[in-house]
C-alpha positions in Angstrom: -12.9 30.5 -7.1 -15.5 28.2 -9.1 -17.6 31.3 -10.0 -14.0 33.2 -11.2 -13.0 30.3 -13.4 -16.5 29.9 -14.9 -16.5 33.8 -15.9 -13.4 33.3 -17.6 -10.2 33.7 -15.5 -7.6 30.7 -15.9 -7.3 28.5 -13.0 -3.8 29.2 -12.2 -4.6 32.9 -11.6 -7.6 32.3 -9.4 -5.4 29.9 -7.5 -2.7 32.3 -7.4 -5.2 35.4 -6.1 -6.7 32.8 -3.5 -3.3 31.6 -2.3 -4.3 28.2 -3.1 -2.6 25.6 -5.1 -4.1 24.8 -8.7 -5.2 21.2 -7.4 -7.4 22.8 -5.0 -9.3 25.0 -7.6 -9.3 21.7 -10.1 -10.9 19.9 -6.9 -13.5 22.6 -6.0 -14.4 22.5 -10.0 -15.0 18.7 -10.3 -17.1 18.9 -7.1 -19.2 21.6 -8.6 -19.3 19.9 -11.8 -22.0 21.6 -14.3 -24.3 22.2 -11.3 -25.5 25.8 -10.9 -23.4 27.5 -7.9 -26.5 27.6 -5.8 -27.1 23.7 -5.9 -23.9 22.6 -5.1 -23.0 21.3 -1.7 -19.9 23.2 -0.3 -19.6 21.5 2.6 -16.1 20.5 3.1 -15.5 16.8 2.7 -12.6 14.7 4.1 -10.5 13.6 1.0 -9.8 10.2 2.7 -12.4 7.1 2.4 -14.6 6.7 5.2 -13.5 3.2 5.6 -10.0 1.4 5.4 -9.2 -2.2 5.2 -7.4 -3.6 8.3 -5.9 -6.6 8.2 -7.6 -9.1 10.5 -6.2 -10.0 14.2 -6.1 -13.7 13.4 -3.9 -12.7 10.3 -1.7 -10.3 12.4 -1.4 -13.2 15.2 -0.8 -15.9 12.5 2.2 -13.5 11.0 3.7 -13.0 14.4 3.8 -16.9 15.2 5.3 -17.7 11.8 7.9 -15.2 12.7 8.5 -16.9 16.1 8.5 -20.3 14.4 10.9 -19.2 11.4 13.3 -17.6 14.2 13.8 -21.1 15.7 13.7 -23.3 13.2 15.0 -21.6 9.7 17.8 -23.3 8.0 18.9 -20.0 6.5 18.2 -17.9 9.5 15.5 -15.9 7.4 12.7 -14.7 9.2 11.7 -11.3 7.7 8.7 -10.2 6.0 9.8 -12.2 2.4 10.2 -15.2 4.6 6.8 -14.9 6.4 5.2 -14.2 3.2 6.5 -17.1 1.6 5.8 -19.4 4.5 2.2 -18.0 4.8 1.6 -18.6 0.8 3.3 -22.1 1.3 0.7 -22.9 3.9 -2.1 -21.9 1.5 -3.9 -19.7 4.0 -6.7 -17.6 2.6 -5.8 -13.6 2.5 -2.0 -13.7 2.7 -1.0 -10.2 3.1 1.4 -8.5 1.1 5.3 -8.6 2.1 5.0 -4.4 2.9 1.9 -5.5 5.1 3.7 -8.1 6.9 6.3 -5.5 7.6 4.1 -3.0 9.1 2.7 -5.5 11.2 5.7 -6.6 12.6 6.8 -2.7 13.0 3.3 -1.9 14.6 3.7 -5.2 17.0 7.4 -4.2 17.9 8.8 -7.5 16.6 11.6 -5.4 14.7 14.6 -4.8 16.2 17.8 -3.1 14.6 19.8 -6.4 13.9 16.9 -8.3 12.3 17.8 -6.6 8.6 21.3 -8.5 8.5 20.5 -12.0 8.2 23.4 -14.6 7.3 23.0 -16.1 3.8 24.4 -19.3 4.6 23.8 -21.5 8.3 26.4 -20.6 10.7 28.1 -24.2 10.8 29.3 -23.6 7.3 32.8 -22.4 6.5 32.4 -19.1 5.3 29.2 -17.1 6.2 28.7 -14.0 4.1 26.5 -11.3 5.7 24.5 -8.7 3.9 25.1 -5.7 5.9 28.3 -4.0 6.7 27.4 -3.5 10.1 27.6 -7.1 11.0 30.4 -7.6 8.7 32.4 -4.9 10.6 31.8 -6.5 14.1 32.9 -9.9 12.7 36.8 -8.4 11.8 
């Protein structure tokens, strides 16, 4: 592919002729750079990073502990990812994960159930308790 483009063929025609996407041709061209074809390392490398960043286990445990605590003590009944993030930030813990990361932790650890997304906006003791989700409104009727 690289040799064909270097001799003057367009990247799109080379991609079409080799049943590849143009992005693949561009990737190999970047990989070859200006080096002679004999000196290029043609071995296949994974496009993913060799090392990924994972949330530490103590942080995951803290997320679950805060969730249990909020579930029992929250006046508004909030114990989702946003509420957990808010609570962890208020406690000034180092390395507070993002809201989405907290959601993934809860999902992986099996802490989410179907009704958790629907949380009452006001405490149950008040006169009108509006709910965010249609499913809960339908059940209340």
